[in-house]
C-alpha positions as CSV (number, residue, x, y, z in Angstrom):
1,M,156.4,98.7,47.1
2,K,156.7,99.7,50.9
3,V,157.5,103.2,51.5
4,A,158.4,105.0,54.8
5,V,157.6,108.8,54.9
6,V,159.8,110.2,58.2
7,G,158.0,113.3,59.6
8,A,154.2,113.8,59.5
9,G,154.1,117.7,59.4
10,I,152.8,119.5,56.1
11,V,155.1,118.1,53.7
12,G,155.2,114.5,55.2
13,A,151.4,114.2,55.8
14,T,150.5,115.6,51.9
15,A,152.8,113.1,50.7
16,A,151.4,110.4,52.7
17,Y,147.9,111.3,51.4
18,Y,149.1,111.6,47.7
19,L,151.2,108.1,48.0
20,S,148.0,106.4,49.3
21,K,146.3,107.2,46.3
22,E,149.0,105.5,44.4
23,N,148.7,101.9,43.3
24,D,151.0,99.1,44.6
25,Y,152.7,101.4,47.3
26,Q,152.3,100.5,50.9
27,V,153.1,103.6,53.0
28,T,154.1,103.8,56.8
29,V,154.6,107.1,58.6
30,F,157.1,107.7,61.4
31,D,156.4,111.1,63.5
32,Y,157.9,112.1,66.7
33,G,155.5,115.0,67.1
34,Q,157.8,117.0,68.9
35,G,158.3,120.6,67.7
36,Q,156.6,120.6,64.5
37,A,156.8,123.8,62.8
38,T,153.4,123.4,61.1
39,K,151.6,123.1,64.5
40,A,153.1,126.5,65.5
41,A,152.5,128.1,62.1
42,A,150.5,131.2,61.9
43,G,149.1,129.9,58.3
44,I,148.7,132.9,56.2
45,I,148.8,131.9,52.7
46,S,149.6,135.3,50.5
47,P,152.9,135.2,48.7
48,W,152.0,137.9,46.0
49,F,153.2,141.1,47.8
50,S,156.8,139.6,48.4
51,K,159.7,141.1,47.2
52,R,161.9,138.2,47.6
53,R,164.4,138.2,44.3
54,N,164.7,134.6,44.4
55,K,162.5,133.8,41.3
56,A,162.4,129.9,41.7
57,W,161.2,130.8,45.6
58,Y,158.3,133.0,44.2
59,K,157.4,130.7,41.5
60,M,157.0,127.7,44.2
61,A,155.0,129.9,46.7
62,R,152.7,131.0,43.7
63,L,152.2,127.5,42.6
64,G,151.8,126.6,46.2
65,T,149.1,128.9,46.6
66,D,147.3,127.6,43.7
67,F,147.9,124.1,44.6
68,Y,145.7,124.5,47.6
69,Q,142.6,124.6,45.4
70,E,143.6,121.0,43.9
71,L,144.1,120.0,47.6
72,I,140.9,121.0,49.0
73,A,139.1,119.4,46.0
74,D,140.8,116.3,46.5
75,L,140.0,116.0,50.1
76,Q,136.6,116.9,49.7
77,A,136.0,114.4,47.0
78,D,137.0,111.9,49.3
79,G,134.6,113.1,51.9
80,W,136.7,115.0,54.2
81,D,135.9,118.4,56.1
82,T,138.3,121.1,54.6
83,S,137.3,123.9,57.3
84,F,141.0,124.2,58.1
85,Y,141.2,126.3,54.9
86,K,139.6,129.8,54.2
87,Q,140.1,132.6,51.9
88,T,139.1,135.4,54.2
89,G,141.3,138.1,52.6
90,V,144.3,139.9,54.0
91,Y,144.8,143.2,55.1
92,L,148.3,144.5,54.6
93,L,149.5,147.5,56.9
94,K,152.5,149.8,56.1
95,R,154.1,152.6,58.6
96,D,154.6,154.4,55.1
97,Q,151.3,154.3,53.6
98,S,152.4,155.7,50.4
99,K,153.6,151.8,49.9
100,L,150.6,150.7,49.6
101,A,150.1,151.5,46.1
102,E,153.5,150.3,45.4
103,L,152.2,147.1,46.7
104,K,149.1,147.2,44.9
105,A,150.8,147.7,41.5
106,L,153.3,144.7,42.2
107,A,150.3,142.6,43.0
108,N,148.2,143.8,39.7
109,S,151.5,143.0,37.7
110,R,151.3,139.3,39.0
111,R,147.6,138.9,38.7
112,E,147.7,137.3,35.2
113,E,149.5,134.4,36.3
114,S,147.4,134.6,39.6
115,P,144.3,135.3,39.4
116,L,143.8,133.7,42.9
117,I,144.9,137.2,44.3
118,G,141.4,138.3,43.7
119,Q,140.0,141.9,44.4
120,L,142.8,144.4,45.5
121,E,141.6,147.8,47.2
122,I,143.3,150.3,49.4
123,L,140.7,150.7,51.9
124,N,140.6,153.8,54.9
125,Q,139.5,152.9,58.5
126,A,135.9,153.9,57.9
127,Q,135.7,151.0,55.2
128,V,137.7,148.4,57.3
129,A,135.4,149.0,60.4
130,Q,132.2,147.7,58.7
131,R,133.9,144.3,58.5
132,F,136.5,144.4,61.2
133,P,135.6,147.2,63.8
134,H,138.1,146.2,66.5
135,L,140.8,146.9,63.9
136,Q,143.0,150.7,64.7
137,G,146.1,152.0,64.2
138,F,146.2,152.9,60.5
139,D,144.7,155.3,58.1
140,Q,144.9,153.3,55.0
141,L,145.5,149.5,54.4
142,L,145.6,147.3,51.3
143,Y,143.1,144.3,51.0
144,A,143.3,141.4,48.9
145,S,140.1,139.1,48.7
146,G,142.3,136.0,47.6
147,G,144.7,136.0,50.9
148,A,143.6,132.7,52.7
149,Q,144.4,131.0,56.2
150,V,145.2,127.7,57.3
151,E,145.1,125.6,60.4
152,G,148.1,123.8,60.2
153,A,147.4,121.3,63.0
154,N,143.9,120.5,61.5
155,L,145.3,120.0,57.9
156,T,147.9,117.7,58.6
157,R,145.5,115.8,61.0
158,T,143.2,115.4,58.1
159,L,145.6,114.6,55.5
160,L,146.9,111.6,57.7
161,Q,143.5,110.5,58.5
162,A,142.3,110.5,54.8
163,S,145.8,108.7,53.9
164,G,144.8,105.5,56.0
165,C,148.6,105.2,56.5
166,Q,149.8,103.7,59.9
167,V,151.3,106.5,61.7
168,I,154.2,105.2,64.4
169,K,155.1,108.0,66.9
170,D,158.6,107.6,67.4
171,K,162.1,109.0,66.9
172,V,163.6,106.7,64.2
173,G,166.8,106.7,62.4
174,L,167.7,105.3,58.7
175,Q,169.9,102.1,58.1
176,V,171.1,101.7,55.0
177,M,171.2,97.8,54.0
178,A,173.5,95.9,51.8
179,D,170.9,94.9,49.2
180,G,169.6,98.3,48.5
181,T,166.9,98.7,50.9
182,Y,166.4,100.8,54.3
183,Q,165.4,99.9,57.4
184,I,163.8,101.9,60.0
185,E,162.4,100.5,63.6
186,G,163.2,97.0,62.3
187,Q,160.9,97.0,59.1
188,T,162.2,97.2,55.6
189,F,161.3,99.9,52.9
190,D,162.0,99.9,49.3
191,K,161.9,103.8,49.1
192,V,162.1,106.4,51.9
193,L,160.9,110.0,51.9
194,L,162.3,112.2,54.6
195,A,160.4,115.1,55.7
196,T,161.8,116.0,58.9
197,G,162.1,119.8,58.7
198,A,164.8,121.1,60.9
199,W,165.9,117.7,62.3
200,L,167.0,116.5,58.8
201,P,170.8,116.7,59.7
202,E,170.0,114.5,62.9
203,I,168.9,111.5,60.3
204,L,171.5,112.1,57.6
205,Q,174.6,113.0,59.7
206,P,174.9,109.5,60.8
207,L,175.1,108.4,57.3
208,G,178.0,110.4,56.3
209,Y,176.3,113.6,55.0
210,Q,176.8,117.3,55.8
211,V,173.5,119.1,56.0
212,D,173.0,123.0,55.4
213,I,170.0,123.1,58.1
214,R,169.6,125.4,61.1
215,P,166.5,125.7,63.4
216,Q,164.9,128.6,64.2
217,K,162.4,129.1,66.9
218,G,158.9,130.4,66.3
219,Q,156.3,131.2,69.3
220,L,152.8,132.5,68.9
221,R,149.8,133.1,71.4
222,D,146.3,132.3,70.8
223,Y,143.6,134.2,72.1
224,F,140.1,133.2,73.0
225,F,137.2,135.3,73.3
226,E,133.5,134.9,74.5
227,D,130.9,136.2,72.1
228,L,133.4,137.6,69.7
229,P,132.5,136.9,65.7
230,T,136.0,135.9,64.4
231,V,135.1,133.6,61.8
232,D,135.2,135.5,58.6
233,L,137.5,138.4,59.4
234,P,140.7,138.6,57.1
235,V,144.2,138.2,58.4
236,V,146.2,141.3,59.2
237,M,149.8,141.5,58.3
238,P,151.4,144.7,59.7
239,E,155.2,145.2,58.7
240,G,157.8,143.1,60.5
241,E,157.4,139.4,62.1
242,L,153.9,140.2,63.5
243,D,150.9,138.6,62.2
244,I,147.2,139.0,63.3
245,I,145.2,135.8,62.4
246,P,141.6,135.4,63.5
247,F,140.3,132.0,63.5
248,K,137.0,130.3,64.1
249,A,134.9,130.1,67.6
250,G,136.5,133.5,69.0
251,Q,140.2,132.9,68.4
252,I,142.7,135.2,67.2
253,S,146.4,134.3,67.0
254,V,149.3,136.6,67.3
255,G,152.8,135.7,66.2
256,A,155.0,134.7,65.3
257,S,158.7,135.0,66.5
258,H,161.5,134.4,64.4
259,E,164.5,133.5,66.8
260,N,167.7,132.3,65.5
261,D,169.6,131.7,68.6
262,Q,167.3,129.3,70.4
263,G,168.4,126.1,68.7
264,Y,165.9,123.2,69.4
265,D,164.4,124.7,72.6
266,L,160.7,124.6,72.9
267,T,160.0,126.6,76.2
268,P,157.6,129.2,75.7
269,D,159.4,132.5,76.5
270,P,156.9,135.1,78.2
271,Q,159.2,138.2,77.5
272,V,158.9,137.1,73.7
273,L,155.4,136.6,73.7
274,Q,154.5,139.9,75.9
275,E,156.4,141.6,73.1
276,L,154.5,140.2,70.3
277,E,151.6,141.2,72.1
278,N,152.2,144.7,72.9
279,Q,152.8,145.3,69.1
280,A,149.4,143.6,68.1
281,Q,147.6,145.9,70.6
282,A,148.6,149.0,68.7
283,F,146.3,147.2,65.9
284,L,143.8,145.4,68.3
285,P,143.2,146.6,71.7
286,I,140.4,144.1,72.4
287,L,143.5,141.5,73.0
288,A,143.6,142.8,76.5
289,Q,139.9,141.5,77.0
290,A,140.7,138.0,76.1
291,K,139.2,135.3,78.7
292,T,142.3,132.8,78.3
293,Y,145.2,132.1,76.0
294,Q,147.6,129.5,75.2
295,E,151.2,129.4,73.6
296,R,152.3,127.4,70.4
297,V,156.1,126.7,69.8
298,G,157.8,125.3,67.1
299,T,160.9,124.9,65.0
300,R,161.4,126.1,61.4
301,A,164.1,124.8,59.0
302,Y,166.4,127.3,57.1
303,T,169.1,126.9,54.8
304,S,172.2,129.3,54.7
305,D,170.7,131.2,51.7
306,F,167.0,130.8,53.0
307,A,166.1,128.6,50.0
308,P,164.1,125.6,50.1
309,F,165.1,122.2,48.5
310,Y,164.0,118.9,47.7
311,G,164.9,116.0,45.5
312,Q,166.8,112.6,45.7
313,V,169.4,112.6,48.4
314,P,172.6,112.4,46.7
315,E,174.3,108.8,46.8
316,L,171.0,107.2,48.4
317,K,169.2,105.8,46.0
318,N,165.4,106.0,46.5
319,V,165.6,108.2,49.4
320,Y,164.0,111.5,48.7
321,A,164.2,114.8,51.4
322,A,162.6,118.3,51.6
323,S,163.6,121.1,54.0
324,G,164.5,124.9,54.3
325,L,160.9,125.5,54.0
326,G,161.4,128.6,56.7
327,S,158.3,130.3,57.5
328,S,156.4,129.7,54.1
329,G,156.0,126.2,54.9
330,L,152.3,126.3,54.9
331,T,152.5,128.0,51.6
332,T,154.8,125.9,49.8
333,G,154.9,122.7,51.7
334,P,151.6,120.7,50.3
335,L,153.3,121.4,46.6
336,I,156.6,120.3,47.5
337,A,155.3,116.9,48.9
338,K,153.4,116.5,45.7
339,E,156.4,116.9,43.6
340,L,158.3,114.7,45.6
341,V,155.7,111.9,45.4
342,H,155.9,112.7,41.5
343,L,159.9,112.0,41.8
344,L,159.4,108.9,44.0
345,V,156.7,107.3,41.5
346,G,158.3,108.6,38.3
347,K,156.0,111.1,37.2
348,K,156.8,114.6,35.8
349,G,155.8,117.5,38.2
350,Q,155.1,121.6,37.9
351,L,158.4,122.3,39.0
352,D,161.7,121.7,37.9
353,Y,163.6,120.1,40.8
354,Q,166.9,121.3,39.6
355,D,165.7,124.8,40.6
356,Y,165.7,123.7,44.3
357,P,168.9,121.7,44.0
358,I,169.2,119.2,47.0
359,E,173.1,118.7,46.3
360,R,173.7,122.2,47.3
361,Y,172.6,121.7,50.9
362,I,173.3,117.8,51.5
363,K,177.0,116.9,50.8
364,S,178.4,113.4,51.3
365,I,181.6,113.5,53.6
366,K,182.0,109.9,53.7
367,S,185.6,108.9,53.3
368,K,186.5,107.5,49.6
369,D,188.3,104.3,49.7
């Protein structure tokens, strides 16, 4: 059975990895490699404090967070380095610090179904300074030890290498053949998994589909320091779109923007990045001492109601798709990929795909004879 995976971000790379473990499936990955949201993601895994009312989304985010333990164990069992994932904990900051107790209570109420939350504590500045001496601009914050950080680019690279799949770097289209197979770049496939994120409309519109997906531009900046120990520092989540993520080897990332009016533009905008830096310096003045920095820009995919979806594309047998993951793609993406693989090979998954109905967002507008 020949399977094509189109797109090698977090969903496509995870799907390729798990498909490679299935017997009788020969997998080819196609990836253009431009603007991928995964490569420009902040990479914070900590959904337990979300107040989103969409229960299906929270279930996906909660189980997606738990699923990392399985994914990491699988990769380690296959002999791969998994240092791209670290549970360093998370610091949550609120302007109104009375909300910290409210958030702690919310997380406590979710602890039974999510023991991964770990230790929850409200800490003062002196307590925080023992671990993160450069962090300031607050009196108290909420600490959750289970919060994690993921380097998306390293994760996807590892998954693709572990899959052993051929990766063809090209922008491709999908042709429907008369015998029920599909053609991509002159190759014939029995099944296709579309993981093209914000570019899903581009591949389905020529086939007569209307796709409810819009792009959102995300920018962040990586700051590099000499002799600054950052390896085990918690990630920092102030209010708003700002996140501060310490990585290994003296790197601290600041971002990411959420720009709804820039289409698929991938040009770094110094003004937007400077605004993020100004906000971050209120908490981390040491950013001014960075030796060098670099920008990352990617394009997220959103639906009109901000909900993700996955499943079989309506009226296209053996073609499966997922999109609309937004800014929680690194949290939900691996689980969605595993669920898509289950659908593709005919196994039962953890989620009910009908809670994330693809037909709500992908509609056939082909003329009926």
